[in-house]
N, C-alpha and C positions, 0 to 999 in steps of 0.2 A: 504494499500500499504506500509506503514511503516514497518510492521512486515515482509512483503515479501521482500522488498529491503534489510532489515538488514541481510538476509541470504547470501548476496553477500559480498565479501571483498570490501573495499572502491575503490580499483583500478578497480575491475570488475563493480562496480556501475557506476563509471565514464565512462568506456568503453560502457556500456549499454546506458547511457544517450547520448553519442556521436552518437551511432547508431540510437537512437530514433530521434535525430535531423536530421541525414542523411535522415531518412524516411520522416520527415516533409518537407525536402528541395527537395524531388523528387528523392533521390538516394536510394540505397538498405537499407531497414529497418533491424533491428536486426532479426536474424533467431532463431526460437524457439528451434531448435535442439541443439544449444549450451547450452541452459538453461533448457533442458528437465529433467535433474537430480535434478535441484533446485526447479522447480515449476511444478504443474500440468497444464494442458491446461487452465483451468478456472483461475488459479492464474496468468499464463502468460498473458492472455487477460487483467486481471485487472491491472497488472503492466504496460503493454504497453499502455492501454487506459488512465490510471492515469498520467503517465509521459507525454504522448502526450498532454493531456488537460492542464497539468501544464505549459509546455513550451508555448503552443499556447496562453493561457490566460495571462500569464506573459508578453508576447511580445505584444499582442493586447492591453492590458491595460497599457503597459509601467510601470509595477509594480516595485517598489523599492526593494532593497535587503531585507529590513525588512518585506515588505509585502509577499515576497516569503517565507521567513523563517517562518512566521506565518503559512503558508500552509504546511510547512515541520516540524512543531513543534513535531509531533509524531516520527519523524525519529531521529536517533542518530546524534550528532553534526558533526561527521566525514562524515557520509553519506549525511547529509543535505548540508554540505560545498561542497562535490563533485558535487551534483546536481546543486547547485548555481554557482559553478565555470564554469560548462559547459554552463549554461544559460548566464552568463556574457560574456564568450568567444565567444559565437556563436549567440548572440542576434540579431545582424544585419543580419546575414545569415538566421536565422529563419524568420525574418520580410520579407526579400526578397523572401524566399520560399513561405510564405503565400500569398504575393501579386502576385507572379507568378501563383500560383494555382488559385487565384481569376481571374486573367487576362485570364486564359485558358478557362474560362466559355464562352467567346465570343471574337473573334478577330476583331469584327467590332467596328469602332469608328466614332462618329458623327463629320462631317467636317463643315457643315453649315446647317442652317434651314431658312425657309421662311414661313410666315403664312398670311392668309387672313380671314377676317370675312365676312360671306355672310348671307343674309336673304332669306330663301326659302319661297316664297309667296304662292306657290301651287305646287301640284304634279299631276301626271296623275290619281291618285285615290282620292285626296282630293282637293277641289277647293280653300279652304282658310286654309293655313298651318301656315304661320308666325312663322317659326322656325329658330333661329340663328344656323348657321353651321360654324365650324372652318375648314378651309382647311390648312393642315400642310404638307409642303414639306421638307423632310429630305435628305440631301446628306450624304451618309454613305460610308466610305472607309473600305473595307474588303479584306484582302490579296492583297493590292495594287490596287484594282479595285474600282473606285468610281461609285456608283449607286444611283439613286434617288428613294425615297420611298414617296408616297403621301398618306395621310390619310384625310378622311373627317369625322368629329365627331360632334355629337350634344352635348348639355350641359352635359348630364349624362356621356357620353363617355369621354368627356374632364375631368370631375371631377375624373373619375376612373384613367385616365392617370396621372393626377397630383398627386393623392394619391400614385400610384405605383412609380412614380419618387421620391417623398419625402421619401418613404420607402427605395428605393435603395440608396438615398443620405445618410440616417442614417447608412446604412450598410458600405458605403464607409468611412464615418467619423469615425466609430468604428475601421476600419482597419488601420487608420492613427496613 
């Protein structure tokens, strides 16, 4: 990426970085047509992907200026400073854009939950079952409408649910 960005003036590099951030925040990303004389299609994709990843990771990991500069060590000091200045100026905006993109995955929110532990002693097929079952009632608000979702799980299904929720929690913690 360094050799490719160095083809731009420092001012154009700064403008490109602002447009990349715009794209991350849900607005219009940079248009390839403006840079078609500078880079081939493959080079353009590399620059766009690299800058997007740089901004996203720097914000997700709350990287210091020094950590970002290490990632930009191959880039000339003026160009690196241009990229870093855009990151500094728009870091909170990038964070909000990434969170908004994550929130768009689902508009549903858990309002309340209730659970009961039951012991199934038998069924119509098996006379002696003795299986613990968890009945979980979730009140979910989606688009202003509250609806109730009821699940009944055996031990294996409950363990799968817990594992999924722990994995989701790790993702949320990484975004903070």
